[in-house]
Each structure stands twice: as structure tokens, then as C-alpha cells.
N, C-alpha and C positions, 0 to 999 in steps of 0.2 A: 504494500500500500504506500503510495507516495503522498506526502503532505506538502502543502504550500509552505515554503521556507520563508522565514522573516516575519512571522506573525508577531503580534504585540508582545507575547510572553518571551519569545525567542530573542527579540531585539532588546527587551528589558534585561534579560539574563546576561546577554553579551555586554551591555552597557554597565551592569553592576558587577561584572567579573565572575559570574557563575558559569560552570561548564555546561549546564543544561537548564532548560525551562522548568524541569521537574521540581526545582527548589520552591516554586510558588505553590505547589500542591502541599508540601510539608509546611510552609508558612501559614497557609489557610487552616490546616489542621491544628497547628500550634495556637493560632488565635482562638479557635473554638474550644480546645481541650487542654491547653497548657501542658503539653507533653514534656517539654524541656525546661530546665531551670538551672541556675548556677550550681556548680558542683556535682551535677548528675553524672552517673556512669551510663554510657550509651554504647550499644552495639548496633552497627549499621550493616545489615546483610545485603549483599549485592550492591556494594557502595560505589561502583563505577558509574558515571565518570567523576563523581565526587561532590556534586552540588548539595545533596542532603547532608553529607558529612561536614562540609564547610559551614553550612547554616547551623547545624547542631553545635559545632565547635564555638561559633559566635555566641550561641545561647548559653552553653554550659560554662564557658570561660576557662581560664587556665587551671582552676581548681577542680575541674571535671575531668573525666576520663572518656576518651573516644577510641573505640576499636572498630575497624572496618574489615570486612572480608569480601573478596570477590575472586573469581577465576581470572579476571583481567587485571593487569597492573594499573594502579592509580598513582600517577606521579604527584609529588607534593602533598601527599595525604596529611591532614592536620592532626594526626594522632598515630596510633599503632595500626599499621596495615598488614594484613595477612593474606597473601595470595594463595588461596585454597578454595576448595569446594565446601559448601555447608555440610555435605555428607562426611567430611573428614574432621569436623570440629569436635573436640573433646570437651565436655562440660567443665571438668575440673581445671583444665588448661585455660579455658575461656574465663572462668571466674578469677583465675590468677591474673590474667591479662587486664581484666577490669578492676582488680583490687577489691572484689566483693560482688554481691548480687547487683544486677543491673536495675536502673530506674526505668530505662526505655530500651526496647528492642524494636528497631524499625527496619522495614524491608520494602525496597522498590525492585525486588528481584523479579526477573522474567527469564524464561528460557529463550534461546535463539529461536524465533518463530519460523514456522515452515509455510505459513499461508493457509493452512487448514485450520479453521476455527476450532473444531472439536479437538484435534490433536494438540494444538497450542494450549487450549484450555486445560486439558487433562495433564499435560506436562507442567503447566504453571501451578495447578492445584497441588500436584505432587511436590513441587519445589517449596511452595509456601507451607504445606503441611510439615515439612522438615523444619522450616523457620519457626512455626508455631511450637513444635515439640522442643526445640532448643530454647525458645523464649520461656516456656513453662518451666524449664529446668534451671534457668539462671535469673529470672526476674525476682526481685524482692517483693514481699507483700505490699500491695498498693501500687506496684510498678505497672507500666503500660506497654502495649504492643500495638504497632500500626503496620499494616501490610497492604501491598497491592494485590488485587485479585482480578483474574479475568472472568468476565461474565460467562455463564454457561450452566449446564444442568447440575454441576457439583458445587457451584458457588454458594448457594444458600445453605447446603449442608456444612460447608466450611465455616460460614458465619455462625451457624447454630452451634458448632463444636466449641466456640469460644465462650458461649453463655454460661457454662458451668464453672469456668475458671476466672471470669472477670465480673466485677460488679455491674459494669455497663458495657454494652457492645453497640457500636454505631457504624453505620455505612455512610460514605460520602463520595460524591463524584466532584472533586475540586474544580473550580472555574478554569484552572490552567490545563485541565484534561481536554484533549482534542475531542470535538463533537463525535467523530466517527470511531473513537477508541472504545474497545470492549472492556477497558479497565475501570475499576472503582477501588476505593480503599476502605478497609475495615479497621476500626480501632477497638481494642480491648482495653478498657480503662479500669484501673484498680484491681490488680491481681489479688484474688481471694487467698486467704491463708489456707 
């Protein structure tokens, strides 16, 4: 799918020095739910090209901890970057990198899409289920999880799967999401003890 280049969000991201327009999706969720605060420990899953990480670093300050993982290298990452697959992350090791349980696990992960909506959806759901499982293992009580989900027949089941583990679960399609995009975001707010 080709998109018109140079839309408002793309131009704004370039002007403000962000690697991608996706930063405005996270900013909108931050305004709604206050996911990030000074001193937070944050894990960014699928952190390339780095816009979410840069914004998170700005919000948590130098007293916070930011760890990012991606299979693609991210130059100039503003925290600890691990070039690896989510499938290879060890919980104890990640807790050590973060310095304790996370306040926020955020994910803008997506598989390399193939152009088949069903296949892309199933692959993305499998990926984000791994993200959810990791988040549930490392979030502190009251911590938050936010993730991109591709719309499709398994999307609602994924959203429902969060309801038992978080006090509040919300869906949003941020304004910076392209109209034709099949993505939305889900936030699990307040990890239950």
C-alpha cells in the first residue's frame, strides 16, 4: 500500500526531529492516560526507528530508565538498546536491565507485512501476544501496557485477554493513524496485583 508522502504529521515529525510520525500516536495516548512520568522504567518493544523511545526519554528524564528492543539496529538510541527478537528476551535479564519492574511496556511492533490482511493480522497478533506475556511478567503493580494491534477477527479476543490483568482497558485509533490503516492501539492501565 502506498501512502501520500509529506502529510501534516510526517512534515511535523521531520521539523521536530523525530524519525517517524508515529510519535504523535504515543503523544495522544500520553495526554489521555498519563502513561509516562519522570523517573519511570520503560521498555519499548519494536523500538525502531526510535520516535517512541525519544519521546519516552523526554518524558521520563535522566532519572528514568529506557530499554528498547528491536531486530533492526536503532542508531543513537537514548537508553539501552538490545538488538534481538522479543522471543529471545529473558524476564530476569530484562528486569536487571530496567533496574526493577517496569512502569510502562509499550509496543509499536509489527511484522514485515506481506499484503495479505489475514496473514498480516495473524502474524501481528502472535507478535503482540508475546509482548503482552512479557509485559505481564515485568510490569509493577499499577504499571501500564500500550500496544499496536491490527484489526481482524482475533483483535477483540486480544483486547479481552487484557481485562483480567488490568484495571482499565481502552482502545484508541490516534489522529496520527492513517485513515486506511488497519491498526489501532490498546492500553492496559493499572496492572492488577
